[in-house]
N, C-alpha and C positions, 0 to 999 in steps of 0.2 A: 740384254737377254732377259726375258721373263723367267721368273722362278715359279714352278708349279708344285704344289703338294697335294696328295690325296689323303684325306682323313676319313677312315671308314672302319666299322666293325664287321662289315660284310666282305669276306675275303674274295668272293666271286666278283662283286662289284669292283673292288680294288684291282684285281688282276685283269679283268676285262677292260677297265678304263685305262690302266697302265699300258696294256697292249695297243689299244687304239691310239693313245698319245704317242707311244714310241713309233708306231707305224706312220703317224702323221708327221713326226719330226724328221723321219728319214725321207719321206716323199716330198717332192718339190711342190710348192704352192702353185695354183693355176696362174699362168702369166708371169711367173717370177723364176729366177734362176737359183734362188737360195731356199733352204728348208725353213719350216716355221720357226720363229725365234723364241724358243723356250727350252728349259731344262727341267727335269724332274728332280725333286729333292725328297728327303725322307723325314724332315723335321719342320715344325711350324715356326721355329725360332731361329733367326729373326724373321719377322713377318714376311711371307712370300707374296708375290704379286697376285697369284690365283690359288685359292684353296677349293678343291672339289670335296664335297661331303655327299653322303648317301642321298640327300634330297635337295641340296642347293649348292651353288657356287658363290664364293665370296671373292670379289676383286678388290684389292687394296691399291689405290692409285696414289702415288706420292707426288707432291708438288715441290720440285726443286727450283727455287728462285735464282740461286747463284750457281750457274753452271761452270764458273771459272775454277772453283775449288772442287776437286774430285772427291773430297771427304765430306761434302756438304750434307747435312741432315735435312730431311724434308721438313718444310715449315708447317704443313698440315696435310692430312690425308683425306681422301674421299673414299668411301666404301660403297660398293655396289653389290647387291645380292640378286641372284638369279635362280629361280626354281629350276632344279635339274632332275626332272622325272623322265626316265628313259624307257619305262616299260612299254612294250609293244611298239617300239620304234626300230626302224632298220638302222644298220651301222652307218649308212650314208647320211641319214637324218641326224644321228648323234654327232658324226664328224662335222656336219654343217653347223650344228649348235656350238660345238667346241671352237670352230673357226670364228664364229661371231664373238664368243667370249674372249678369245685371244685378240681379236681386232679391237674390242672395247678396252681391254687392258693395255694394248699397245698405244692407243690414242691418248691415254692419260689426260692431262690437264689441257690438251689442245681443244677438248670439248668441255665447255664451261657450264652448259645448262643441260637439263634433261632432254630438251628438244635437239640439242647438238648431238647428244649421245644416241638418240633415236635415229637421226639422219646418218651418223657415222657407221652405225651397225646395220642400217637398212631395215629398221623396225618401224612399224606403223603406230602412230600415236594412239589411235582409237583402240588398239589391242593391248594397251598398257593400263595399269590400274588407275582409276580415277582417284581424286583426292578423298572422296567418301569411302571408296573401297579400301584405300590404304588405311584410313582411320579405323575402319571396322576391323581390318586385319590386325592392327596394333592392339585394339581393345580386346579382340578375341585372344590374342597371345598373352594378354595380361590376366586372362582367366574369366573374363566376363561372358555370360551367356547372352542369347539373343534378346531376352526381355530386359536385361540390364543395359545392353548397348542401345536398345530402343529408347529406354528412359533417358540415357545420357545424351543421345543425339536428337531427341524429340522427334523421332520417326516411328512409324508403325513397325511391329515385328515382321510383318509381311515385307515391307520395304527393306529392312535390314537383311532378311533372308535372301531377297532377290540380289542385293549387292554382294552378299557372301557367295551365292551361287555364281554370279558373274565373275568375281575374283578367282574362284576355283577354276572356272572354265578358261579364263585368260592365262592363268598360271600353268595350265596343262596338268592339273592334279585330278586324280580319280575320285577323291572323296574328301569329306571334312576332316578326317584324321590326318591326312597329308597336309592339308591347309593349316590345321591347328599346330602340327609339329613345326612347320615353317614359321608360323606366326609366334609361337612360344619362343623359338630361338631368337627371333628379332626383338621380341619384348625383353628378353633376358640380356642379350649381348649387344643389341643394336643401339644406334644413336639417332637423334632427331634429324640429322642431315643426311642419313643414309638413303639410298635409292634402291627400289626393287624394280628390276626389269623383267619382262616376260618375253622369252624368245619363241 
């Protein structure tokens, strides 16, 4: 059973999301006879499977190599970040996004590559961040402006700006401030092997 935590300073966001999740947990999933496999927790420790924040979702996927021992610790984790901007979206659209998040978390290490994750969640590869867009996002999060990124990547400022706009659009963000907030979080807390998915 997946463990979900909501971490937010926005009480309206937290209450609304909690109500959607509780409604989804009680409703049967399409084509199945059981409810969605998750429970809500109030604490981040130990690390839950899914953490909802004001602007993003973090999925912690644990790799259990030895399933014989029930107390086995995960050998390594994979972390997936997903922008979670729900302004101007219908409840049904938010529920669909949450279903995909739960599907990705449920698949775990059955999906080994980014392409496997895209296929499992029904995501289109061309709607995901390119390698250059991902690098620009990380550099932005580290506090570099467009001219510094341009110099570091040996690209024109116009090209860097275009990549940044494309990343913002793919991630469903309304402006550069949301993009910077997300990028700054990844630069501060993220690792090199972490994945950003756009739903």
